[in-house]
VOMAR-403856 format. One record per atom (N, C-alpha, C): residue number from 1; x, y, z; atom name. Coordinates in steps of 0.02 Angstrom, whole numbers, padded with zeros to 5 digits, always signed. Example, Ala and Ser with C-alpha at 12.3 -4.5 7.8 and 13.67 -1.06 7.14 Angstrom:
2
+-----+--------+--------+--------+------+
: pos :     xx :     yy :     zz : site :
+-----+--------+--------+--------+------+
:   1 : +00660 : -00284 : +00390 :    N :
:   1 : +00615 : -00225 : +00390 :   CA :
:   1 : +00660 : -00165 : +00390 :    C :
:   2 : +00642 : -00112 : +00354 :    N :
:   2 : +00684 : -00053 : +00357 :   CA :
:   2 : +00645 : +00002 : +00394 :    C :
+-----+--------+--------+--------+------+
This chain:
73
+-----+--------+--------+--------+------+
: pos :     xx :     yy :     zz : site :
+-----+--------+--------+--------+------+
:   1 : +04949 : -09505 : +03779 :    N :
:   1 : +04893 : -09481 : +03738 :   CA :
:   1 : +04921 : -09445 : +03677 :    C :
:   2 : +04895 : -09461 : +03619 :    N :
:   2 : +04917 : -09430 : +03557 :   CA :
:   2 : +04885 : -09361 : +03551 :    C :
:   3 : +04925 : -09314 : +03527 :    N :
:   3 : +04901 : -09245 : +03516 :   CA :
:   3 : +04904 : -09231 : +03441 :    C :
:   4 : +04847 : -09220 : +03410 :    N :
:   4 : +04844 : -09203 : +03339 :   CA :
:   4 : +04799 : -09144 : +03328 :    C :
:   5 : +04812 : -09107 : +03275 :    N :
:   5 : +04768 : -09052 : +03255 :   CA :
:   5 : +04769 : -08993 : +03302 :    C :
:   6 : +04826 : -08980 : +03332 :    N :
:   6 : +04831 : -08925 : +03380 :   CA :
:   6 : +04854 : -08862 : +03346 :    C :
:   7 : +04829 : -08806 : +03370 :    N :
:   7 : +04849 : -08741 : +03343 :   CA :
:   7 : +04916 : -08720 : +03372 :    C :
:   8 : +04945 : -08669 : +03343 :    N :
:   8 : +05008 : -08643 : +03367 :   CA :
:   8 : +05002 : -08620 : +03439 :    C :
:   9 : +04948 : -08584 : +03455 :    N :
:   9 : +04938 : -08560 : +03523 :   CA :
:   9 : +04932 : -08617 : +03573 :    C :
:  10 : +04895 : -08669 : +03554 :    N :
:  10 : +04888 : -08727 : +03598 :   CA :
:  10 : +04955 : -08761 : +03611 :    C :
:  11 : +04995 : -08768 : +03559 :    N :
:  11 : +05060 : -08799 : +03566 :   CA :
:  11 : +05107 : -08757 : +03609 :    C :
:  12 : +05106 : -08692 : +03599 :    N :
:  12 : +05148 : -08648 : +03640 :   CA :
:  12 : +05130 : -08654 : +03713 :    C :
:  13 : +05066 : -08656 : +03727 :    N :
:  13 : +05043 : -08662 : +03796 :   CA :
:  13 : +05061 : -08730 : +03825 :    C :
:  14 : +05050 : -08783 : +03788 :    N :
:  14 : +05062 : -08851 : +03812 :   CA :
:  14 : +05136 : -08862 : +03827 :    C :
:  15 : +05180 : -08838 : +03781 :    N :
:  15 : +05252 : -08848 : +03790 :   CA :
:  15 : +05286 : -08790 : +03828 :    C :
:  16 : +05246 : -08741 : +03847 :    N :
:  16 : +05271 : -08684 : +03886 :   CA :
:  16 : +05330 : -08649 : +03851 :    C :
:  17 : +05318 : -08633 : +03787 :    N :
:  17 : +05368 : -08597 : +03747 :   CA :
:  17 : +05336 : -08536 : +03716 :    C :
:  18 : +05376 : -08486 : +03699 :    N :
:  18 : +05350 : -08426 : +03667 :   CA :
:  18 : +05335 : -08435 : +03594 :    C :
:  19 : +05375 : -08478 : +03560 :    N :
:  19 : +05366 : -08489 : +03489 :   CA :
:  19 : +05378 : -08563 : +03474 :    C :
:  20 : +05326 : -08598 : +03459 :    N :
:  20 : +05331 : -08671 : +03448 :   CA :
:  20 : +05374 : -08686 : +03387 :    C :
:  21 : +05372 : -08643 : +03336 :    N :
:  21 : +05412 : -08656 : +03277 :   CA :
:  21 : +05486 : -08651 : +03292 :    C :
:  22 : +05505 : -08602 : +03330 :    N :
:  22 : +05575 : -08594 : +03351 :   CA :
:  22 : +05596 : -08655 : +03393 :    C :
:  23 : +05552 : -08676 : +03437 :    N :
:  23 : +05565 : -08734 : +03479 :   CA :
:  23 : +05575 : -08797 : +03436 :    C :
:  24 : +05535 : -08804 : +03384 :    N :
:  24 : +05540 : -08862 : +03340 :   CA :
:  24 : +05607 : -08862 : +03303 :    C :
:  25 : +05627 : -08804 : +03278 :    N :
:  25 : +05691 : -08799 : +03243 :   CA :
:  25 : +05749 : -08814 : +03291 :    C :
:  26 : +05747 : -08787 : +03350 :    N :
:  26 : +05799 : -08801 : +03400 :   CA :
:  26 : +05802 : -08876 : +03417 :    C :
:  27 : +05744 : -08906 : +03422 :    N :
:  27 : +05741 : -08978 : +03436 :   CA :
:  27 : +05775 : -09017 : +03380 :    C :
:  28 : +05761 : -08999 : +03318 :    N :
:  28 : +05791 : -09032 : +03261 :   CA :
:  28 : +05867 : -09022 : +03261 :    C :
:  29 : +05889 : -08961 : +03271 :    N :
:  29 : +05960 : -08945 : +03269 :   CA :
:  29 : +05998 : -08979 : +03326 :    C :
:  30 : +05964 : -08994 : +03381 :    N :
:  30 : +05996 : -09029 : +03437 :   CA :
:  30 : +05999 : -09104 : +03426 :    C :
:  31 : +05973 : -09127 : +03369 :    N :
:  31 : +05978 : -09198 : +03351 :   CA :
:  31 : +05919 : -09240 : +03372 :    C :
:  32 : +05867 : -09209 : +03397 :    N :
:  32 : +05807 : -09246 : +03418 :   CA :
:  32 : +05757 : -09250 : +03361 :    C :
:  33 : +05776 : -09287 : +03310 :    N :
:  33 : +05736 : -09290 : +03248 :   CA :
:  33 : +05667 : -09321 : +03261 :    C :
:  34 : +05664 : -09374 : +03300 :    N :
:  34 : +05599 : -09406 : +03313 :   CA :
:  34 : +05553 : -09360 : +03353 :    C :
:  35 : +05581 : -09322 : +03398 :    N :
:  35 : +05541 : -09273 : +03436 :   CA :
:  35 : +05515 : -09219 : +03389 :    C :
:  36 : +05559 : -09195 : +03344 :    N :
:  36 : +05538 : -09146 : +03295 :   CA :
:  36 : +05480 : -09171 : +03253 :    C :
:  37 : +05486 : -09232 : +03229 :    N :
:  37 : +05433 : -09261 : +03187 :   CA :
:  37 : +05367 : -09267 : +03226 :    C :
:  38 : +05372 : -09286 : +03290 :    N :
:  38 : +05312 : -09291 : +03331 :   CA :
:  38 : +05280 : -09222 : +03341 :    C :
:  39 : +05320 : -09172 : +03352 :    N :
:  39 : +05294 : -09104 : +03360 :   CA :
:  39 : +05259 : -09081 : +03296 :    C :
:  40 : +05289 : -09096 : +03239 :    N :
:  40 : +05259 : -09076 : +03176 :   CA :
:  40 : +05192 : -09112 : +03165 :    C :
:  41 : +05189 : -09176 : +03181 :    N :
:  41 : +05127 : -09214 : +03172 :   CA :
:  41 : +05070 : -09188 : +03216 :    C :
:  42 : +05088 : -09159 : +03273 :    N :
:  42 : +05037 : -09134 : +03318 :   CA :
:  42 : +05002 : -09071 : +03292 :    C :
:  43 : +05033 : -09037 : +03246 :    N :
:  43 : +05005 : -08974 : +03221 :   CA :
:  43 : +04944 : -08985 : +03175 :    C :
:  44 : +04899 : -08938 : +03175 :    N :
:  44 : +04843 : -08939 : +03128 :   CA :
:  44 : +04869 : -08919 : +03059 :    C :
:  45 : +04830 : -08928 : +03008 :    N :
:  45 : +04851 : -08914 : +02939 :   CA :
:  45 : +04875 : -08844 : +02929 :    C :
:  46 : +04839 : -08796 : +02954 :    N :
:  46 : +04858 : -08725 : +02946 :   CA :
:  46 : +04925 : -08712 : +02981 :    C :
:  47 : +04934 : -08739 : +03040 :    N :
:  47 : +04996 : -08730 : +03077 :   CA :
:  47 : +05055 : -08763 : +03041 :    C :
:  48 : +05042 : -08820 : +03009 :    N :
:  48 : +05095 : -08853 : +02970 :   CA :
:  48 : +05117 : -08808 : +02912 :    C :
:  49 : +05069 : -08778 : +02878 :    N :
:  49 : +05086 : -08732 : +02823 :   CA :
:  49 : +05124 : -08671 : +02850 :    C :
:  50 : +05103 : -08646 : +02907 :    N :
:  50 : +05137 : -08589 : +02938 :   CA :
:  50 : +05208 : -08607 : +02957 :    C :
:  51 : +05218 : -08669 : +02980 :    N :
:  51 : +05286 : -08690 : +02998 :   CA :
:  51 : +05331 : -08691 : +02936 :    C :
:  52 : +05306 : -08716 : +02880 :    N :
:  52 : +05345 : -08718 : +02819 :   CA :
:  52 : +05364 : -08647 : +02798 :    C :
:  53 : +05317 : -08600 : +02802 :    N :
:  53 : +05332 : -08530 : +02787 :   CA :
:  53 : +05384 : -08502 : +02834 :    C :
:  54 : +05377 : -08518 : +02899 :    N :
:  54 : +05425 : -08497 : +02949 :   CA :
:  54 : +05495 : -08524 : +02932 :    C :
:  55 : +05498 : -08587 : +02914 :    N :
:  55 : +05562 : -08618 : +02898 :   CA :
:  55 : +05597 : -08583 : +02840 :    C :
:  56 : +05559 : -08567 : +02788 :    N :
:  56 : +05589 : -08533 : +02730 :   CA :
:  56 : +05612 : -08462 : +02747 :    C :
:  57 : +05581 : -08430 : +02794 :    N :
:  57 : +05600 : -08361 : +02810 :   CA :
:  57 : +05650 : -08355 : +02868 :    C :
:  58 : +05652 : -08405 : +02913 :    N :
:  58 : +05692 : -08398 : +02974 :   CA :
:  58 : +05749 : -08448 : +02982 :    C :
:  59 : +05746 : -08505 : +02949 :    N :
:  59 : +05796 : -08557 : +02959 :   CA :
:  59 : +05855 : -08544 : +02913 :    C :
:  60 : +05915 : -08553 : +02940 :    N :
:  60 : +05976 : -08545 : +02902 :   CA :
:  60 : +05974 : -08593 : +02842 :    C :
:  61 : +05992 : -08568 : +02783 :    N :
:  61 : +05989 : -08610 : +02722 :   CA :
:  61 : +06026 : -08676 : +02728 :    C :
:  62 : +06077 : -08678 : +02769 :    N :
:  62 : +06116 : -08739 : +02779 :   CA :
:  62 : +06072 : -08796 : +02806 :    C :
:  63 : +06023 : -08779 : +02847 :    N :
:  63 : +05980 : -08829 : +02878 :   CA :
:  63 : +05910 : -08834 : +02848 :    C :
:  64 : +05893 : -08787 : +02806 :    N :
:  64 : +05825 : -08783 : +02779 :   CA :
:  64 : +05804 : -08847 : +02743 :    C :
:  65 : +05845 : -08870 : +02697 :    N :
:  65 : +05826 : -08930 : +02659 :   CA :
:  65 : +05817 : -08990 : +02705 :    C :
:  66 : +05861 : -09000 : +02754 :    N :
:  66 : +05855 : -09055 : +02800 :   CA :
:  66 : +05789 : -09052 : +02838 :    C :
:  67 : +05771 : -08993 : +02862 :    N :
:  67 : +05710 : -08985 : +02901 :   CA :
:  67 : +05648 : -08997 : +02858 :    C :
:  68 : +05648 : -08970 : +02797 :    N :
:  68 : +05591 : -08980 : +02753 :   CA :
:  68 : +05583 : -09055 : +02737 :    C :
:  69 : +05637 : -09089 : +02723 :    N :
:  69 : +05634 : -09160 : +02708 :   CA :
:  69 : +05607 : -09199 : +02769 :    C :
:  70 : +05629 : -09180 : +02828 :    N :
:  70 : +05606 : -09214 : +02889 :   CA :
:  70 : +05531 : -09203 : +02901 :    C :
:  71 : +05504 : -09148 : +02878 :    N :
:  71 : +05433 : -09135 : +02888 :   CA :
:  71 : +05389 : -09177 : +02841 :    C :
:  72 : +05414 : -09195 : +02784 :    N :
:  72 : +05374 : -09233 : +02736 :   CA :
:  72 : +05384 : -09308 : +02739 :    C :
:  73 : +05431 : -09331 : +02778 :    N :
:  73 : +05443 : -09403 : +02784 :   CA :
:  73 : +05402 : -09432 : +02838 :    C :
+-----+--------+--------+--------+------+
């Protein structure tokens, strides 16, 4: 079943994680790019914007550009 338009709280509960954004970044850094893209697609619009803000404030600059590019492709 496809999951789209989910809030941050819904995603945290569904994936049983404390911070879905942190989980997404870890997923990307572990090389699971397709899983990362699927997680991003599941988020609602507001959560997607929040993730981008999170990435700019929390992700190491070395990986920031890669992650941002992966979110828009």
